[in-house]
C-alpha positions as semicolon CSV with decimal commas, in nm:
position;residue;x (nm);y (nm);z (nm)
1;F;-2,116;-1,802;-0,132
2;T;-2,298;-1,908;0,176
3;M;-2,249;-1,691;0,499
4;S;-2,065;-1,839;0,673
5;E;-1,778;-1,798;0,352
6;L;-1,941;-1,443;0,324
7;R;-1,808;-1,380;0,662
8;T;-1,445;-1,536;0,664
9;E;-1,428;-1,298;0,365
10;N;-1,515;-1,020;0,505
11;A;-1,274;-1,041;0,801
12;Q;-0,976;-1,166;0,621
13;K;-1,079;-0,848;0,424
14;I;-1,068;-0,634;0,776
15;V;-0,761;-0,817;0,823
16;R;-0,554;-0,688;0,561
17;S;-0,645;-0,347;0,578
18;H;-0,521;-0,339;0,886
19;M;-0,233;-0,518;0,848
20;I;-0,110;-0,247;0,598
21;W;-0,290;0,041;0,855
22;S;-0,007;-0,118;1,125
23;M;0,331;-0,154;0,801
24;G;0,251;0,224;0,769
25;A;0,219;0,249;1,182
26;G;0,553;0,078;1,159
27;L;0,774;0,297;0,964
28;I;0,699;0,637;1,215
29;P;1,047;0,725;1,254
30;I;1,003;0,774;1,702
31;P;1,007;0,479;1,857
32;A;0,771;0,383;2,102
33;L;0,524;0,595;1,857
34;D;0,448;0,343;1,628
35;F;0,467;0,122;1,951
36;L;0,162;0,277;2,015
37;A;0,005;0,284;1,705
38;V;0,032;-0,047;1,628
39;T;-0,219;-0,207;1,930
40;G;-0,459;0,089;1,813
41;I;-0,498;-0,053;1,506
42;Q;-0,422;-0,427;1,598
43;L;-0,719;-0,310;1,867
44;D;-0,982;-0,179;1,701
45;M;-0,947;-0,476;1,395
46;V;-0,963;-0,728;1,735
47;R;-1,314;-0,424;1,705
48;L;-1,384;-0,475;1,402
49;I;-1,392;-0,866;1,434
50;C;-1,606;-0,947;1,710
51;Q;-1,836;-0,654;1,571
52;L;-1,864;-0,945;1,248
53;Y;-1,940;-1,261;1,497
54;D;-2,189;-1,093;1,630
55;I;-1,893;-1,121;2,031
56;D;-1,882;-0,866;2,297
57;F;-1,551;-0,667;2,297
58;R;-1,440;-0,527;2,587
59;R;-1,174;-0,374;2,509
60;N;-1,006;-0,366;2,851
61;A;-0,966;-0,753;2,755
62;G;-0,917;-0,726;2,407
63;K;-0,594;-0,538;2,492
64;A;-0,509;-0,745;2,771
65;A;-0,573;-1,089;2,492
66;V;-0,316;-0,897;2,238
67;T;-0,005;-0,794;2,469
68;S;-0,049;-1,197;2,576
69;L;-0,032;-1,267;2,251
70;T;0,175;-1,146;2,038
71;G;0,427;-1,129;2,366
72;T;0,710;-1,259;2,087
73;G;0,588;-1,068;1,845
74;L;0,606;-0,765;1,987
75;S;1,008;-0,828;2,160
76;Q;1,101;-0,870;1,824
77;L;0,912;-0,540;1,740
78;G;1,106;-0,375;2,059
79;A;1,470;-0,477;1,883
80;K;1,401;-0,357;1,538
81;A;1,205;-0,041;1,737
82;A;1,599;0,002;1,866
83;V;1,734;0,040;1,540
84;K;1,588;0,378;1,475
85;F;1,765;0,536;1,728
86;I;2,055;0,469;1,529
87;P;2,100;0,844;1,380
88;G;2,101;0,866;1,019
89;I;2,047;0,553;0,820
90;G;1,899;0,336;1,141
91;S;1,555;0,514;1,099
92;V;1,499;0,399;0,803
93;V;1,636;0,042;0,805
94;G;1,451;0,016;1,134
95;G;1,152;0,152;0,981
96;V;1,179;-0,068;0,689
97;A;1,199;-0,420;0,948
98;M;0,959;-0,322;1,173
99;S;0,685;-0,299;0,928
100;I;0,708;-0,615;0,776
101;L;0,664;-0,786;1,193
102;S;0,368;-0,422;1,271
103;G;0,204;-0,658;0,977
104;A;0,319;-1,006;1,051
105;S;0,208;-0,970;1,403
106;T;-0,145;-0,789;1,304
107;Y;-0,204;-1,105;1,061
108;A;-0,108;-1,345;1,289
109;L;-0,305;-1,177;1,564
110;G;-0,624;-1,162;1,324
111;N;-0,629;-1,481;1,218
112;V;-0,619;-1,583;1,500
113;F;-0,903;-1,489;1,664
114;I;-1,063;-1,577;1,326
115;A;-1,040;-1,884;1,353
116;H;-1,138;-1,904;1,734
117;F;-1,405;-1,719;1,697
118;E;-1,489;-1,974;1,346
119;N;-1,459;-2,204;1,619
120;G;-1,727;-2,087;1,859
121;G;-1,514;-1,959;2,105
122;T;-1,623;-1,614;2,280
123;F;-1,350;-1,380;2,497
124;L;-1,465;-1,646;2,794
125;D;-1,283;-1,829;2,671
126;F;-0,991;-1,731;2,521
127;D;-0,698;-1,984;2,596
128;T;-0,362;-1,720;2,496
129;E;-0,122;-1,986;2,634
130;R;-0,233;-2,236;2,392
131;L;-0,334;-2,037;2,089
132;K;0,025;-1,901;2,104
133;K;0,166;-2,214;1,909
134;A;-0,057;-2,080;1,625
135;Y;0,026;-1,700;1,630
136;K;0,393;-1,790;1,574
137;E;0,298;-1,977;1,193
138;Q;0,046;-1,713;1,150
139;F;0,332;-1,386;1,253
140;E;0,569;-1,609;1,017
141;K;0,380;-1,656;0,712
142;G;0,272;-1,250;0,763
143;K;0,588;-1,189;0,756
144;T;0,604;-1,333;0,386
145;I;0,257;-1,138;0,313
146;A;0,445;-0,840;0,379
147;K;0,750;-0,834;0,247
148;Q;0,457;-0,930;-0,044
149;I;0,229;-0,585;0,013
150;Q;0,575;-0,372;0,123
151;D;0,758;-0,531;-0,293
152;E;0,403;-0,424;-0,416
153;K;0,429;-0,071;-0,270
154;E;0,782;-0,066;-0,359
155;E;0,686;-0,121;-0,745
156;E;0,404;0,122;-0,744
157;R;0,628;0,393;-0,611
158;R;0,885;0,317;-0,865
159;I;0,601;0,380;-1,160
160;V;0,433;0,675;-1,057
161;V;0,748;0,803;-1,016
162;E;0,962;0,661;-1,368
163;S;0,606;0,806;-1,512
164;K;0,649;1,139;-1,325
165;A;1,002;1,190;-1,476
166;K;0,878;1,106;-1,890
167;Q;0,649;1,341;-1,837
168;E;0,793;1,618;-1,740
169;A;1,066;1,519;-2,004
170;A;0,866;1,560;-2,310
171;P;0,916;1,824;-2,475
172;E;0,572;2,084;-2,460
173;P;0,360;1,986;-2,709
174;K;0,282;2,229;-3,026
175;N;0,022;2,427;-3,048
176;R;-0,204;2,474;-3,302
177;E;0,016;2,755;-3,447
178;D;0,345;2,645;-3,453
179;D;0,203;2,341;-3,617
180;V;0,035;2,522;-3,934
181;L;0,417;2,742;-4,017
182;D;0,614;2,377;-3,948
183;K;0,311;2,284;-4,242
184;L;0,412;2,556;-4,435
185;E;0,824;2,558;-4,384
186;R;0,771;2,153;-4,555
187;L;0,590;2,337;-4,788
188;A;0,833;2,526;-4,933
189;A;1,102;2,321;-4,868
190;L;0,950;2,078;-5,045
191;K;0,873;2,339;-5,362
192;K;1,160;2,495;-5,333
193;K;1,232;2,064;-5,435
194;G;1,041;2,137;-5,750
195;A;0,828;1,861;-5,573
196;L;0,489;2,027;-5,583
197;T;0,435;2,270;-5,827
198;E;0,369;2,646;-5,806
199;T;-0,015;2,588;-5,859
200;E;0,017;2,276;-5,618
201;Y;0,190;2,545;-5,351
202;K;-0,064;2,844;-5,277
203;K;-0,410;2,595;-5,342
204;L;-0,208;2,348;-5,042
205;K;-0,062;2,650;-4,875
206;K;-0,444;2,823;-4,836
207;K;-0,567;2,521;-4,762
208;L;-0,357;2,544;-4,437
209;L;-0,431;2,938;-4,311
210;D;-0,772;2,809;-4,409
211;A;-0,797;2,613;-4,187
212;M;-0,640;2,782;-3,970
213;A;-0,866;3,077;-3,940
């Protein structure tokens, strides 16, 4: 890896981690609170990317750039967040949709900033109008990736639930005494059937009892 490739890889790690956090924030059942949480996560992502590229981060400028650039994505987020007001199923359906769109928005935002900084840009020449097209393209790509992440998380939860259910359904392991008693009963049955002589039975019985002592 060259220094540039290593930096890009680290930048993508920042984007992915914040994307996952944004998806979690999107599940918050309270409209507006989820929105604020996602925005805060996105600003922190931009701050860390700036730090990685040695770009001077200015919170006000960063917030203005994020808000302007994510205009289209935010309108979709707002529409999905409104679904949460529907009693009962609304918070679940709205939360799932908001989660995917929140992740997609964060993914798109992070990649636009990375591409801009990779090309030598800074906050001073960050033209949101010019970069909106790139944001929209990355947003669509981000929705697919967010859905994959969501499916992976669901699969992980399913495996954990099934594993827990199997553990609860499994019979309690026998203790040592119970195991010896079972073996003694089987020996007695074999002796009764004539499969063991009296001498063999006594010898095996003594061996089991000695092992138990």
